[in-house]
C-alpha positions as CSV (number, residue, x, y, z in Angstrom):
1,M,-35.1,-138.6,-115.7
2,E,-32.9,-138.0,-118.8
3,K,-34.7,-134.8,-119.4
4,S,-33.9,-133.5,-116.0
5,L,-30.3,-134.5,-116.4
6,N,-30.1,-132.6,-119.7
7,I,-31.7,-129.5,-118.1
8,E,-29.1,-129.7,-115.2
9,G,-26.3,-130.1,-117.8
10,E,-27.5,-127.0,-119.7
11,E,-27.7,-125.0,-116.5
12,E,-24.1,-125.9,-115.7
13,E,-22.9,-124.9,-119.2
14,E,-24.7,-121.5,-118.8
15,E,-23.1,-121.0,-115.4
16,K,-19.7,-121.7,-117.0
17,E,-20.3,-119.2,-119.8
18,K,-21.3,-116.5,-117.2
19,L,-18.2,-117.2,-115.2
20,G,-16.1,-116.9,-118.4
21,T,-12.4,-116.5,-117.6
22,F,-13.0,-116.6,-113.8
23,E,-13.2,-120.4,-114.2
24,D,-9.4,-120.2,-114.3
25,P,-8.0,-117.7,-111.7
26,S,-4.7,-117.3,-113.5
27,Q,-6.6,-115.9,-116.5
28,S,-8.3,-113.2,-114.4
29,L,-5.0,-111.8,-113.1
30,P,-3.7,-108.7,-114.9
31,D,-0.3,-108.9,-116.6
32,K,2.7,-108.2,-114.4
33,S,3.9,-104.6,-114.6
34,N,6.9,-104.3,-117.0
35,L,8.2,-100.9,-118.2
36,K,10.2,-102.4,-121.0
37,G,9.0,-100.5,-124.1
38,D,7.3,-97.9,-121.9
39,W,10.2,-96.1,-120.3
40,L,10.0,-93.1,-122.8
41,N,6.3,-92.7,-121.9
42,F,7.2,-93.0,-118.2
43,F,9.8,-90.2,-118.3
44,L,7.6,-88.1,-120.6
45,L,4.8,-88.2,-117.9
46,I,7.3,-87.2,-115.2
47,L,8.4,-84.3,-117.4
48,L,4.8,-83.1,-118.0
49,Y,4.0,-83.4,-114.2
50,T,7.2,-81.4,-113.5
51,I,5.9,-78.6,-115.7
52,Q,2.7,-78.7,-113.7
53,G,4.6,-78.5,-110.4
54,L,6.4,-75.3,-111.3
55,P,3.4,-72.9,-110.8
56,L,2.7,-74.7,-107.5
57,G,6.3,-74.1,-106.4
58,L,6.1,-70.4,-107.4
59,A,2.8,-70.1,-105.4
60,I,4.7,-71.4,-102.3
61,A,7.8,-69.3,-102.9
62,L,6.3,-65.9,-103.6
63,P,4.5,-65.5,-100.2
64,I,7.9,-66.2,-98.5
65,I,9.5,-63.5,-100.7
66,F,6.7,-61.1,-99.9
67,Q,7.0,-61.6,-96.2
68,S,10.8,-61.2,-96.2
69,K,10.3,-57.7,-97.6
70,K,8.5,-56.7,-94.3
71,M,6.1,-54.5,-96.3
72,V,3.2,-56.9,-96.8
73,T,0.1,-57.4,-94.6
74,Y,-1.5,-60.8,-93.9
75,K,-4.6,-59.4,-95.8
76,E,-2.5,-59.1,-98.9
77,Q,-1.0,-62.6,-98.4
78,A,-4.6,-64.0,-98.1
79,F,-5.4,-62.2,-101.4
80,F,-2.5,-63.8,-103.1
81,S,-3.5,-67.2,-101.9
82,L,-6.4,-67.0,-104.4
83,V,-4.0,-68.1,-107.1
84,A,-4.3,-71.7,-105.7
85,W,-8.0,-71.9,-106.1
86,P,-8.1,-73.3,-109.7
87,Y,-6.8,-76.6,-108.3
88,S,-9.7,-76.8,-105.9
89,V,-12.4,-76.2,-108.4
90,K,-11.0,-77.9,-111.6
91,I,-13.8,-80.4,-111.5
92,L,-16.1,-77.6,-112.8
93,W,-14.4,-77.6,-116.3
94,A,-13.1,-81.2,-116.4
95,P,-16.1,-82.4,-118.4
96,I,-15.4,-79.9,-121.1
97,I,-11.8,-81.1,-121.3
98,D,-12.9,-84.7,-121.7
99,S,-15.6,-84.0,-124.2
100,L,-14.3,-81.4,-126.6
101,Y,-11.2,-82.0,-128.7
102,I,-9.9,-82.1,-132.3
103,Q,-9.8,-85.7,-133.4
104,W,-6.9,-85.5,-135.9
105,I,-4.7,-83.9,-133.2
106,G,-5.7,-86.2,-130.4
107,R,-8.1,-86.2,-127.5
108,R,-5.4,-85.1,-125.0
109,K,-2.9,-83.5,-127.3
110,S,-5.5,-81.0,-128.4
111,W,-5.7,-79.5,-125.0
112,L,-2.1,-80.2,-123.9
113,I,-0.5,-78.2,-126.7
114,S,-2.8,-75.2,-126.4
115,V,-2.6,-75.1,-122.6
116,Q,1.2,-75.4,-122.4
117,Y,1.7,-72.8,-125.2
118,L,-0.5,-70.4,-123.2
119,M,1.4,-71.3,-120.0
120,G,4.7,-70.5,-121.7
121,A,3.4,-67.3,-123.1
122,F,2.1,-66.1,-119.7
123,L,5.4,-67.0,-118.0
124,Y,7.2,-65.0,-120.6
125,Y,4.8,-62.0,-120.1
126,T,5.3,-62.3,-116.3
127,A,9.1,-62.4,-116.7
128,T,8.9,-59.2,-118.8
129,N,7.1,-57.3,-116.0
130,I,8.2,-59.1,-112.8
131,D,10.7,-56.4,-111.8
132,E,8.0,-53.8,-112.0
133,W,5.4,-55.9,-110.2
134,L,7.8,-57.2,-107.5
135,P,10.3,-54.3,-106.8
136,E,13.1,-54.6,-104.3
137,S,12.1,-51.8,-102.0
138,E,8.5,-51.1,-102.7
139,I,5.1,-52.8,-102.1
140,P,4.4,-55.5,-104.8
141,N,1.6,-54.9,-107.3
142,F,-0.7,-57.6,-105.9
143,K,-3.6,-57.2,-108.4
144,K,-1.4,-57.9,-111.4
145,L,0.5,-60.7,-109.6
146,V,-2.7,-62.4,-108.5
147,F,-4.3,-62.1,-112.0
148,T,-1.2,-63.4,-113.8
149,F,-0.3,-66.2,-111.5
150,G,-4.0,-67.1,-111.2
151,V,-4.2,-67.6,-114.9
152,I,-1.0,-69.7,-114.8
153,S,-2.5,-71.8,-112.0
154,F,-5.7,-72.2,-114.0
155,L,-3.6,-73.5,-117.0
156,A,-1.6,-75.8,-114.8
157,A,-4.8,-77.2,-113.2
158,T,-6.2,-77.8,-116.7
159,Q,-2.9,-79.5,-117.8
160,D,-3.3,-81.7,-114.7
161,I,-6.7,-82.9,-116.0
162,V,-5.3,-83.6,-119.4
163,V,-2.1,-85.4,-118.3
164,D,-4.1,-87.5,-115.8
165,G,-6.3,-88.7,-118.6
166,W,-3.5,-89.2,-121.1
167,A,-1.5,-91.3,-118.6
168,L,-4.2,-94.0,-118.7
169,T,-3.8,-94.5,-122.4
170,M,-0.1,-93.5,-122.9
171,L,1.1,-96.3,-120.6
172,K,0.4,-100.0,-121.3
173,K,-2.6,-101.4,-119.4
174,N,-0.3,-103.4,-117.1
175,N,1.8,-100.3,-116.3
176,V,-1.1,-97.8,-115.6
177,G,-0.3,-98.2,-111.9
178,H,2.9,-96.3,-112.5
179,A,1.0,-93.2,-113.4
180,S,0.7,-92.2,-109.7
181,T,4.5,-92.6,-109.4
182,C,5.0,-90.2,-112.4
183,N,2.5,-87.8,-110.8
184,G,4.1,-87.8,-107.3
185,T,7.7,-87.7,-108.6
186,G,7.1,-85.0,-111.3
187,V,5.0,-82.6,-109.3
188,A,7.4,-82.9,-106.3
189,L,10.3,-82.1,-108.6
190,G,8.5,-79.2,-110.2
191,V,7.6,-77.8,-106.8
192,L,11.2,-78.2,-105.6
193,I,12.5,-76.3,-108.7
194,G,9.8,-73.6,-108.3
195,T,10.7,-73.0,-104.7
196,I,14.5,-73.4,-104.6
197,C,15.3,-71.2,-107.6
198,P,13.2,-68.1,-106.8
199,V,14.1,-68.1,-103.1
200,L,17.5,-69.6,-102.5
201,L,19.4,-69.1,-105.8
202,T,18.3,-65.5,-106.0
203,S,19.5,-64.8,-102.5
204,A,22.9,-63.2,-102.3
205,D,23.3,-64.3,-98.6
206,F,22.7,-67.9,-99.4
207,C,24.8,-68.0,-102.5
208,N,27.7,-66.2,-100.8
209,K,27.5,-68.6,-97.8
210,Y,27.1,-71.9,-99.6
211,L,27.9,-71.6,-103.3
212,R,30.5,-68.9,-103.9
213,T,34.2,-68.3,-102.9
214,T,33.9,-64.6,-103.7
215,D,31.0,-62.6,-102.3
216,S,28.6,-60.8,-104.6
217,R,25.6,-58.5,-104.1
218,E,23.3,-60.7,-106.2
219,G,22.2,-64.3,-106.3
220,I,23.3,-66.8,-109.0
221,I,20.0,-66.2,-110.9
222,T,17.2,-63.7,-111.0
223,I,13.5,-64.4,-110.8
224,K,13.2,-62.7,-114.2
225,G,15.8,-65.0,-115.8
226,F,14.2,-68.1,-114.1
227,L,10.8,-67.2,-115.6
228,Y,12.3,-66.5,-119.1
229,F,14.1,-69.8,-119.1
230,W,11.0,-71.9,-118.2
231,S,8.7,-70.0,-120.5
232,I,11.0,-70.9,-123.5
233,T,11.6,-74.4,-122.2
234,I,7.9,-75.2,-121.9
235,I,7.2,-73.8,-125.4
236,L,10.0,-76.0,-126.9
237,I,8.9,-79.1,-125.0
238,T,5.3,-78.6,-126.2
239,T,6.5,-78.1,-129.8
240,L,8.5,-81.4,-129.7
241,I,5.5,-83.3,-128.2
242,G,3.3,-81.9,-130.9
243,I,5.6,-83.0,-133.7
244,F,7.0,-86.4,-132.4
245,K,4.5,-87.8,-129.9
246,R,1.6,-89.7,-131.3
247,E,-1.6,-90.3,-129.3
248,K,-3.6,-93.5,-129.5
249,D,-6.9,-93.1,-131.3
250,N,-9.5,-93.3,-128.4
251,R,-12.1,-94.6,-130.8
252,L,-10.3,-97.9,-131.1
253,E,-10.6,-98.5,-127.3
254,E,-12.8,-101.3,-126.3
255,G,-16.2,-100.1,-125.1
256,H,-15.5,-96.5,-126.2
257,V,-18.5,-94.2,-126.1
258,K,-18.2,-90.5,-127.1
259,I,-20.4,-88.3,-124.9
260,N,-21.0,-84.5,-125.3
261,V,-20.4,-81.8,-122.8
262,L,-24.0,-81.8,-121.5
263,Q,-23.9,-85.6,-121.0
264,S,-20.6,-85.2,-119.1
265,Y,-22.1,-82.7,-116.7
266,Q,-25.2,-84.9,-116.3
267,L,-23.0,-87.8,-115.4
268,L,-21.0,-85.7,-113.0
269,W,-24.3,-84.6,-111.3
270,K,-25.5,-88.2,-111.0
271,I,-22.3,-89.2,-109.3
272,F,-22.5,-86.2,-106.9
273,K,-26.0,-87.1,-105.9
274,L,-24.8,-90.5,-104.6
275,P,-25.2,-90.4,-100.8
276,N,-21.6,-91.7,-100.1
277,V,-20.1,-89.2,-102.6
278,R,-22.0,-86.3,-100.9
279,V,-20.7,-87.3,-97.5
280,L,-17.2,-87.6,-98.8
281,A,-17.5,-84.2,-100.5
282,I,-18.5,-82.6,-97.2
283,A,-15.6,-84.3,-95.4
284,L,-13.1,-83.1,-98.1
285,L,-14.4,-79.5,-98.0
286,T,-14.1,-79.3,-94.2
287,M,-11.2,-81.6,-93.2
288,K,-8.5,-78.9,-93.4
289,I,-10.2,-76.2,-91.3
290,G,-8.4,-77.3,-88.1
291,F,-5.0,-77.2,-89.8
292,S,-5.4,-74.1,-92.0
293,A,-3.6,-71.7,-89.7
294,T,-0.7,-74.0,-89.0
295,D,-0.2,-74.9,-92.6
296,S,-0.6,-71.5,-94.1
297,V,0.8,-69.0,-91.6
298,S,3.6,-70.8,-89.8
299,N,6.4,-69.9,-92.1
300,L,5.2,-66.3,-92.4
301,K,5.2,-65.9,-88.6
302,L,8.6,-67.4,-88.3
303,I,10.0,-64.9,-90.9
304,D,8.2,-62.1,-88.9
305,A,10.0,-63.3,-85.8
306,G,13.4,-63.1,-87.4
307,I,14.1,-66.4,-89.0
308,S,15.6,-65.8,-92.5
309,K,13.7,-66.9,-95.6
310,D,16.8,-68.9,-96.6
311,D,16.7,-71.0,-93.4
312,I,13.0,-71.5,-93.9
313,M,13.5,-72.8,-97.4
314,I,16.4,-75.1,-96.4
315,I,14.1,-76.7,-93.8
316,T,11.3,-76.9,-96.3
317,I,13.6,-78.7,-98.8
318,S,14.8,-81.1,-96.2
319,M,11.2,-82.1,-95.7
320,Y,11.2,-83.8,-99.1
321,I,13.2,-86.6,-97.6
322,V,10.3,-87.1,-95.2
323,K,7.9,-87.0,-98.2
324,M,9.8,-89.9,-99.9
325,I,9.9,-92.1,-96.7
326,V,6.4,-91.6,-95.2
327,P,4.3,-92.9,-98.1
328,L,6.3,-96.2,-97.9
329,I,5.4,-96.5,-94.2
330,V,1.8,-95.4,-94.5
331,S,1.2,-97.7,-97.5
332,K,0.9,-100.6,-95.0
333,Y,-2.3,-99.0,-93.7
334,T,-3.6,-97.5,-96.9
335,S,-3.4,-100.8,-98.8
336,S,-5.9,-102.2,-96.3
337,T,-9.6,-102.2,-97.0
338,K,-10.2,-99.4,-94.3
339,P,-8.0,-96.4,-95.1
340,M,-10.8,-94.2,-93.7
341,S,-10.3,-95.8,-90.3
342,A,-6.6,-94.9,-90.4
343,Y,-7.6,-91.4,-91.5
344,M,-10.0,-90.9,-88.6
345,K,-7.4,-92.1,-86.1
346,L,-4.7,-89.8,-87.5
347,M,-6.9,-86.6,-87.5
348,P,-7.0,-86.0,-83.7
349,I,-3.2,-86.8,-83.4
350,R,-2.4,-84.3,-86.1
351,L,-4.7,-81.7,-84.5
352,L,-2.9,-82.2,-81.1
353,W,0.5,-81.9,-82.7
354,S,-0.4,-78.4,-83.9
355,I,-0.3,-77.2,-80.3
356,P,3.5,-77.6,-79.8
357,Y,4.0,-76.1,-83.2
358,V,2.0,-73.0,-82.2
359,V,3.7,-72.8,-78.8
360,L,7.2,-72.8,-80.5
361,I,6.1,-70.1,-83.0
362,Y,4.7,-68.0,-80.1
363,Y,8.0,-68.2,-78.1
364,T,10.3,-67.9,-81.1
365,P,11.0,-64.1,-80.7
366,I,12.2,-64.8,-77.1
367,L,14.3,-67.8,-78.0
368,I,16.2,-66.4,-81.0
369,K,17.0,-62.9,-79.5
370,S,19.5,-62.1,-76.8
371,N,19.3,-58.5,-75.4
372,G,17.4,-57.5,-78.5
373,V,20.0,-58.9,-80.8
374,L,19.1,-61.7,-83.2
375,N,21.1,-64.8,-82.3
376,V,19.4,-68.1,-83.3
377,P,20.8,-70.9,-81.1
378,T,21.5,-74.3,-82.6
379,Y,19.1,-76.0,-80.2
380,Y,16.2,-73.8,-81.6
381,Y,16.9,-75.2,-85.2
382,L,16.9,-78.8,-83.8
383,I,13.6,-78.3,-82.1
384,L,12.1,-76.6,-85.2
385,V,13.3,-79.3,-87.5
386,F,12.0,-82.1,-85.2
387,I,8.5,-80.4,-85.0
388,C,8.5,-79.9,-88.8
389,I,9.4,-83.5,-89.5
390,V,6.6,-84.9,-87.2
391,H,4.1,-82.3,-88.6
392,E,5.1,-83.3,-92.2
393,A,4.8,-87.0,-91.4
394,F,1.3,-86.6,-90.0
395,S,0.3,-84.4,-92.9
396,L,1.5,-86.8,-95.5
397,G,0.0,-89.8,-93.7
398,Y,-3.3,-87.9,-93.6
399,V,-3.2,-87.0,-97.3
400,T,-2.1,-90.5,-98.4
401,N,-5.1,-92.1,-96.6
402,V,-7.5,-89.6,-98.2
403,L,-6.1,-90.5,-101.6
404,A,-6.6,-94.1,-100.8
405,V,-10.2,-93.5,-100.0
406,H,-10.6,-91.9,-103.5
407,T,-9.3,-95.0,-105.2
């Protein structure tokens, strides 16, 4: 009898050891987020993500500038859209970024410094030649523009891999959740700068109407000056980070295991072979087919119809208010255990909402012209803004749910 009691007692002790800290629920909870002592890292991450957002903003702004010149075909616009591809396929070289680095510089700094110096150099090279590649009254040199901005986008996508990884160790463990805030805020700010400056602040019409008391033939800035400024700024920021910012030694991390490039790709392949991951990959590759025309061509068709690029950009900028509000509303659904269900419900609604958008674009030439003279009525702008707000809300809700599935 005593023997059996002893055995039972030993089994209970073993169970307690297995449970460990889970015996006390309070011990299993992570420390509460507190940015005290982490604010500099927080703002540094926002700055790095802002740098990443600049090429994205330029990739949005340039097609609008091309279309406003009335000398560019949709085939050429499609050719320029290739510059965005590096963001779609960055997983192909992500294992190299994670595996190869110079230890004394730092796992993330090794890549960040080299990538951002190259980004600054390519922006400087682009600034030197932009007047030749993008002349005022001639067809742009698409081959050189696509090559140069394609390289810049590749560098920005690589920087994204680096900063995403560094954010996990730069912030304290209880503050890692703020990394997504830094990403969202920084990239949005970078895109905003990269679109407003090349389109609106270079426009003489916009500057004369809203920013000047005396008219001038030119905007406040030039695209060339904008590119020069950011090329030098990025190089200076990178130099300061290289000198003053220390990176934690990843070898001191608990459970750290260094793997080589081949092992990284093997691990990636094993993950991809998982049935659920393959289904998700197919869904992600095909989910935007139904929205591709609405998302990619709408602004270009509006410019063709007669809406000015300045008005298009003002509406685009106003959508950033929607981008700040919608995630707060959608988080109620994405924080649940079934974000995919919300995503599936949202998809047909978003597809249906594309119909009124297409109808408005189709009738735009009729609505904004009176006896062949361009005269955009106020009610047209109200309808356009309303449709854009709803479209943007559905789009953001859609993306937020997809990101929730990833996490």
